[in-house]
C-alpha positions in Angstrom: 45.4 -49.6 19.2 43.2 -52.7 19.6 40.9 -53.6 22.5 40.8 -57.2 23.6 37.5 -58.6 24.8 37.0 -61.4 27.3 36.0 -63.9 24.7 39.3 -63.5 22.8 37.8 -61.3 20.1 39.5 -58.0 19.2 37.9 -54.7 18.3 39.8 -51.7 16.9 39.6 -48.6 19.1 37.8 -45.7 17.6 40.0 -43.5 15.5 38.6 -40.3 17.1 37.6 -39.4 20.6 34.4 -37.7 21.8 34.6 -33.9 22.3 32.7 -32.2 25.0 30.9 -29.1 23.9 28.9 -27.0 26.3 26.0 -24.9 25.0 23.5 -22.6 26.7 19.9 -22.7 25.7 16.8 -21.2 27.3 14.4 -23.3 29.4 11.7 -23.5 26.8 14.1 -24.8 24.1 15.6 -27.3 26.6 12.1 -28.6 27.4 11.3 -28.9 23.7 14.6 -30.7 23.1 13.8 -33.2 26.0 10.2 -33.7 24.6 11.6 -34.4 21.1 14.3 -36.7 22.5 11.7 -38.8 24.4 9.4 -38.9 21.4 12.1 -40.2 19.1 13.5 -42.7 21.7 16.9 -41.0 22.5 18.4 -42.1 25.8 20.0 -38.7 26.5 20.2 -35.1 25.3 23.7 -35.8 24.1 22.5 -38.5 21.7 19.8 -36.2 20.4 22.2 -33.3 20.0 24.7 -35.5 18.1 22.1 -36.5 15.6 20.9 -32.9 15.2 24.6 -31.8 14.7 25.1 -34.6 12.1 22.0 -33.7 10.2 22.9 -30.0 10.2 26.4 -30.7 9.0 25.1 -33.0 6.3 22.6 -30.4 5.2 25.4 -27.8 5.1 27.5 -30.2 2.9 24.6 -30.6 0.5 23.9 -26.9 0.3 27.6 -26.2 0.0 27.8 -28.4 -3.2 24.8 -26.8 -4.9 24.8 -25.8 -8.6 26.6 -22.7 -9.6 23.4 -20.6 -9.9 20.1 -20.8 -8.0 16.8 -19.2 -7.1 15.9 -19.4 -3.5 13.6 -18.5 -0.7 14.9 -17.6 2.8 12.1 -17.5 5.4 12.8 -16.5 9.0 11.2 -15.0 12.1 12.9 -12.1 13.9 12.3 -10.2 17.1 12.2 -6.5 16.5 13.1 -5.8 20.1 16.7 -6.9 19.5 18.7 -3.7 19.2 18.9 -2.4 15.6 18.0 -5.8 14.1 15.4 -4.6 11.7 17.8 -1.9 10.4 20.7 -4.5 10.1 18.5 -6.9 8.2 17.2 -4.3 5.8 20.8 -3.0 5.3 21.9 -6.5 4.4 19.1 -6.8 1.8 20.0 -3.4 0.3 23.7 -4.2 0.3 22.9 -7.3 -1.8 20.3 -5.9 -4.1 21.9 -7.9 -6.9 20.8 -11.1 -5.1 17.5 -10.0 -3.5 14.6 -10.1 -6.0 11.9 -9.4 -3.5 11.1 -9.6 0.2 7.9 -9.5 2.2 7.3 -9.1 5.9 4.3 -10.3 7.9 3.8 -8.9 11.4 3.0 -11.9 13.6 2.5 -10.1 16.9 3.7 -7.1 18.8 7.3 -8.2 18.6 7.8 -11.0 16.0 7.8 -10.7 12.2 8.0 -13.4 9.5 10.2 -12.4 6.5 10.3 -14.2 3.2 13.2 -13.2 0.9 13.3 -14.3 -2.8 16.9 -14.6 -3.9 18.6 -15.4 -7.2 22.2 -15.5 -8.3 25.4 -17.5 -7.7 24.6 -20.3 -5.2 27.7 -19.5 -3.1 26.7 -15.9 -2.7 23.1 -16.7 -2.0 24.2 -19.2 0.7 26.6 -16.7 2.2 23.9 -14.0 2.5 21.5 -16.5 4.0 24.1 -17.6 6.5 24.8 -14.0 7.5 21.1 -13.2 8.0 20.4 -16.4 10.0 23.4 -15.8 12.2 22.0 -12.5 13.5 21.0 -12.5 17.2 17.2 -12.4 17.3 16.7 -14.3 14.0 15.2 -17.8 14.5 13.3 -20.5 12.7 15.2 -19.8 9.5 14.8 -22.0 6.4 16.6 -21.7 3.1 15.2 -23.5 0.0 17.6 -23.5 -2.9 16.6 -24.5 -6.4 19.4 -25.1 -8.9 19.0 -23.2 -12.2 20.9 -22.7 -15.4 21.1 -19.1 -16.8 20.7 -18.8 -20.5 18.8 -17.3 -23.4 17.6 -20.5 -25.2 14.0 -20.6 -26.2 11.8 -23.6 -27.0 9.3 -21.4 -28.9 9.6 -19.7 -32.3 10.6 -16.1 -32.6 13.2 -14.2 -30.7 12.7 -11.3 -28.3 14.9 -8.8 -26.5 15.7 -9.6 -22.8 16.2 -6.1 -21.7 19.4 -6.9 -19.7 18.3 -10.1 -18.0 18.8 -13.8 -18.6 16.3 -16.6 -18.2 16.8 -18.9 -15.3 15.7 -22.5 -16.1 15.4 -25.0 -13.3 17.9 -27.9 -13.5 16.0 -31.2 -13.9 17.2 -34.1 -11.9 
């Protein structure tokens, strides 16, 4: 379909229509969203949310197309008051002991803890675990940093040595 303008020019109609999505957020987050939208010059919350959604989808696309293997850090804050959340998070780490190299927890206050998990393995599996953890109710401020690596046993130095059941993980240079 084509739209006709008063000056005789034509403009093709958009191929897709806007979808209305309703979300619920707490008052503090709504106030922060409004403050960010004003600071960045958005005319409405909807404009700001569209840009946030676009950026998130693009980041997901990039993460989804990562190299086959990676090392990664997943950092997040969780609220220990959320029913059984600490046990669920610990259970997820134990269930994926092949991906979790290490984790550390810092108590921030009486309720919140910061967790940093060091991961290594197939990128798709690392991403899937990070997605499961960050999707838990009570987990917030999550950030995954993936570094593409190539597994292998090649050495630049003279002499060989036994790897005792592990492979080297060399960062992929860009």
